[in-house]
C-alpha distance (Angstrom), angle and dihedral (degrees) to the residues before:
residue distance angle dihedral
X1 . . .
X2 3.80 . .
X3 3.80 111.5 .
X4 3.76 111.9 -134.5
X5 3.73 100.4 -172.0
X6 3.81 125.2 107.1
X7 3.82 123.8 -73.0
X8 3.83 100.9 -149.4
X9 3.76 87.9 121.8
X10 3.82 89.5 60.9
X11 3.81 97.0 -108.1
X12 3.84 91.6 118.9
X13 3.76 135.7 -139.4
X14 3.82 129.2 -66.2
X15 3.82 118.8 -118.5
X16 3.75 114.1 -76.2
X17 3.81 95.1 24.4
X18 3.88 116.3 123.0
X19 3.76 102.9 -111.5
X20 3.90 106.6 165.1
X21 3.71 145.0 13.1
X22 3.81 134.5 -161.5
X23 3.76 136.8 179.2
X24 3.80 123.2 -139.2
X25 3.99 102.6 -145.9
X26 3.80 133.3 173.5
X27 3.87 89.3 -137.9
X28 3.77 115.1 34.9
X29 3.82 91.2 179.2
X30 3.86 89.4 56.2
X31 3.74 88.8 49.5
X32 3.73 94.1 52.1
X33 3.91 90.1 52.4
X34 3.87 89.6 49.1
X35 3.80 101.3 45.2
X36 3.73 94.5 34.0
X37 3.81 90.6 61.3
X38 3.71 95.4 36.5
X39 3.82 98.9 49.3
X40 3.95 102.2 14.1
X41 3.83 90.2 -113.1
X42 3.74 122.5 165.4
X43 3.77 122.2 -157.7
X44 3.67 141.2 -131.8
X45 3.88 125.3 -167.9
X46 3.78 112.5 -123.7
X47 3.75 110.3 -163.4
X48 3.84 88.3 169.5
X49 3.81 90.9 59.9
X50 3.77 126.4 86.1
X51 3.73 115.2 -79.0
X52 3.77 92.6 3.7
X53 3.76 91.7 -78.7
X54 3.83 127.4 -178.9
X55 3.70 120.4 -127.2
X56 3.74 120.4 -134.7
X57 3.78 120.0 -138.1
X58 3.80 131.8 -158.2
X59 3.73 111.3 -160.6
X60 3.84 90.8 -20.6
X61 3.88 95.0 -48.9
X62 3.82 122.2 109.8
X63 3.89 112.0 -112.0
X64 3.80 107.6 159.0
X65 3.82 146.2 -5.5
X66 3.76 131.2 -126.4
X67 3.79 116.6 -154.6
X68 3.74 134.1 -175.2
X69 3.94 112.0 -109.8
X70 3.72 101.4 -126.5
X71 3.81 94.9 -171.0
X72 3.86 116.1 55.1
X73 3.77 90.3 -156.2
X74 3.83 91.7 64.1
X75 3.86 118.6 87.8
X76 3.77 124.7 -97.8
X77 3.84 96.7 -119.7
X78 3.68 150.6 143.9
X79 3.84 115.2 -118.6
X80 3.83 127.3 -161.2
X81 3.78 121.5 -146.4
X82 3.73 124.2 -148.9
X83 3.81 120.4 -149.0
X84 3.77 122.5 -114.7
X85 3.85 133.9 168.7
X86 3.88 88.6 -150.3
X87 3.77 113.8 36.6
X88 3.93 94.8 174.0
X89 3.80 90.3 52.7
X90 3.78 93.9 45.9
X91 3.76 92.4 48.8
X92 3.80 87.4 53.9
X93 3.69 91.9 50.3
X94 3.83 91.3 49.7
X95 3.75 91.0 53.5
X96 3.74 93.4 47.8
X97 3.88 90.3 50.1
X98 3.86 92.0 55.0
X99 3.73 101.5 -90.2
X100 3.75 129.0 120.2
X101 3.84 136.4 -121.8
X102 3.71 109.3 -133.6
X103 3.75 100.1 176.3
X104 3.79 116.3 15.8
X105 3.90 115.9 -123.0
X106 3.81 111.8 -79.0
X107 3.80 135.8 178.5
X108 3.85 118.5 -104.2
X109 3.82 107.2 -150.7
X110 3.87 95.0 -72.7
X111 3.81 90.5 -52.2
X112 3.76 90.8 103.5
X113 3.77 138.7 -86.3
X114 3.77 128.0 -70.6
X115 3.79 140.7 -169.6
X116 3.88 137.8 175.9
X117 3.89 116.5 -134.6
X118 3.83 137.4 161.1
X119 3.65 135.1 -137.6
X120 3.83 119.9 -121.3
X121 3.83 90.8 -85.8
X122 3.79 91.4 54.6
X123 3.82 99.0 -104.6
X124 3.89 108.2 152.9
X125 3.78 122.0 -134.2
X126 3.84 137.4 157.3
X127 3.77 134.8 -119.1
X128 3.76 123.4 -146.9
X129 3.80 129.4 -164.6
X130 3.74 107.2 -171.7
X131 3.74 125.2 -127.6
X132 3.81 114.1 159.2
X133 3.79 90.5 -21.9
X134 3.79 113.3 66.3
X135 3.76 93.4 179.5
X136 3.83 134.5 -110.6
X137 3.87 114.6 32.9
X138 3.77 86.9 -163.7
X139 3.85 136.7 12.3
X140 3.76 141.7 163.7
X141 3.83 91.4 43.1
X142 3.68 130.6 105.2
X143 3.77 108.4 -77.1
X144 3.79 94.3 23.2
X145 3.75 139.8 85.3
X146 3.84 112.6 -63.7
X147 3.71 110.6 163.9
X148 3.84 147.0 -11.7
X149 3.85 120.1 -140.7
X150 3.71 121.5 -166.7
X151 3.83 110.3 -151.7
X152 3.87 102.3 -156.3
X153 3.81 136.5 172.3
X154 3.83 91.0 -131.5
X155 3.77 115.2 28.3
X156 3.76 93.6 -175.2
X157 3.74 93.4 57.0
X158 3.89 87.3 46.7
X159 3.81 91.0 52.5
X160 3.83 87.2 50.5
X161 3.80 94.0 48.5
X162 3.74 99.4 43.6
X163 3.68 93.6 34.4
X164 3.81 88.8 59.2
X165 3.77 92.5 49.9
X166 3.84 98.5 38.7
X167 3.68 106.6 20.6
X168 3.81 99.5 144.8
X169 3.77 93.1 44.8
X170 3.83 92.7 52.0
X171 3.64 106.7 27.3
X172 3.86 108.2 15.1
X173 3.80 117.2 127.1
X174 3.90 90.7 -105.6
X175 3.87 98.1 33.7
X176 3.76 119.1 133.5
X177 3.79 99.6 -174.1
X178 3.80 123.6 -164.1
X179 3.83 92.1 -171.0
X180 3.85 121.1 91.5
X181 3.69 138.3 178.5
X182 3.86 128.7 -141.9
X183 3.80 137.1 160.9
X184 3.82 114.7 -88.6
X185 3.74 91.9 -124.4
X186 3.79 94.1 58.9
X187 3.88 87.4 81.3
X188 3.74 112.4 -2.8
X189 3.81 134.0 52.2
X190 3.85 110.0 -78.1
X191 3.86 89.4 -115.0
X192 3.72 92.7 61.9
X193 3.79 112.6 113.5
X194 3.86 119.2 -115.1
X195 3.85 109.5 -88.8
X196 3.82 146.3 151.4
X197 3.68 121.6 -102.9
X198 3.85 118.2 -153.9
X199 3.73 114.5 -141.7
X200 3.90 124.1 -153.9
X201 3.76 122.2 -162.9
X202 3.81 122.8 -114.7
X203 3.74 133.5 173.9
X204 3.77 94.2 -127.8
X205 3.85 120.8 20.5
X206 3.77 97.8 -163.5
X207 3.79 99.3 44.9
X208 3.83 92.5 51.4
X209 3.86 92.2 61.3
X210 3.75 92.3 74.1
X211 3.77 90.8 57.7
X212 3.83 88.8 48.8
X213 3.90 89.5 55.4
X214 3.73 92.6 44.4
X215 3.77 92.7 53.4
X216 3.85 92.1 51.6
X217 3.75 99.9 -95.0
X218 3.87 127.1 117.0
X219 3.75 142.0 -141.1
X220 3.77 114.3 -107.1
X221 3.69 95.9 176.2
X222 3.82 125.9 11.9
X223 3.78 122.6 -130.1
X224 3.82 115.9 -58.4
X225 3.82 135.8 169.5
X226 3.73 120.1 -104.0
X227 3.96 133.3 172.8
X228 3.76 88.1 -99.0
X229 3.84 100.6 43.2
X230 3.79 145.0 -72.7
X231 3.80 112.0 -36.3
X232 3.86 136.3 -173.4
X233 3.89 122.3 -174.8
X234 3.81 115.1 -139.2
X235 3.75 140.6 164.6
X236 3.68 125.6 -132.0
X237 3.97 122.8 -127.4
X238 3.85 91.7 -79.3
X239 3.77 98.8 44.6
X240 3.85 104.4 -97.8
X241 3.85 109.6 143.9
X242 3.76 123.8 -132.1
X243 3.76 139.6 151.2
X244 3.83 132.9 -124.3
X245 3.68 114.0 -142.5
X246 3.85 127.8 -160.6
X247 3.73 108.6 -169.3
X248 3.72 122.3 -149.7
X249 3.74 115.9 -116.8
X250 3.83 94.0 -105.5
X251 3.73 91.9 55.2
X252 3.79 100.0 48.8
X253 3.69 108.1 120.0
X254 3.79 111.6 -177.3
X255 3.79 126.9 -159.3
C-alpha cells in the first residue's frame, strides 16, 4: 500500500503522492522576492538541478523550486510532481491510459529523475523518481505545500484515470490523499483548460490576500469553502496561479 504520510525523515513518498512542486518563471529573482515575503521562504541556488533552479526552504527544509522559464511561449505556472519508484514504467502506463508524455523521463544530476506528462484531458503534471532528493522536507504547514486540486471537465473520467494509476494513494484503506478533483466551472470560467492548482498552507486565508496584492499579485477567486478548508485562488507578480489554503482544525494533518 502506498504510504501518504510525510517524508521528512527520509523514508520517501509512495507512488501517487504529491512530493514536489516547482514554478517556471520569467524572472526568478522577482519570484524570490514575492514568495520570500509571502511565505517566509529562504532560497538556495542549485546549479545541479534542472535549469539552474533555486530551492525554496521553509525553516531550513526544502519545500519548492523556482526555475527560469527558458521559452517565452511556455506558460508561467506551478507544476505538481507525483512520486514513483519507476518513472519509465509509470510513463508507459500513462500513455496506455490515454495520457501523453510531454518530456520523457530524464535524470537530474543524481537528485532523481523527472518527466512531464498529461492526463487524457490535457492537464499537465510531473513525475519524480527520487535519488538523493526524496521531495518535500516539510508539507501541511503554513508556507508549505498543502493540497493539489485538479480542475477537470469530467471528474468521473479523472477518478478512473488517476485511480488506475495511483489507486492505493487515493483510495487505499489507509490513504490520506492531498489530491482532489473538481469541475473546472466550479471556480474558473467554463472555457478554462483542465489544470492542476497547487495550494500552499496559510494561517488565515483572507488576511494573506492583502500581502499578495501589495507584492504585485492579484486575486482570481476570493475565499470559498471546500471539503479540505477555506481557499482563495491568486496569481503571483508574474502571473503564475496558485491557491492559499486555510485548513480547519479538524482537517489539520501534521507531518
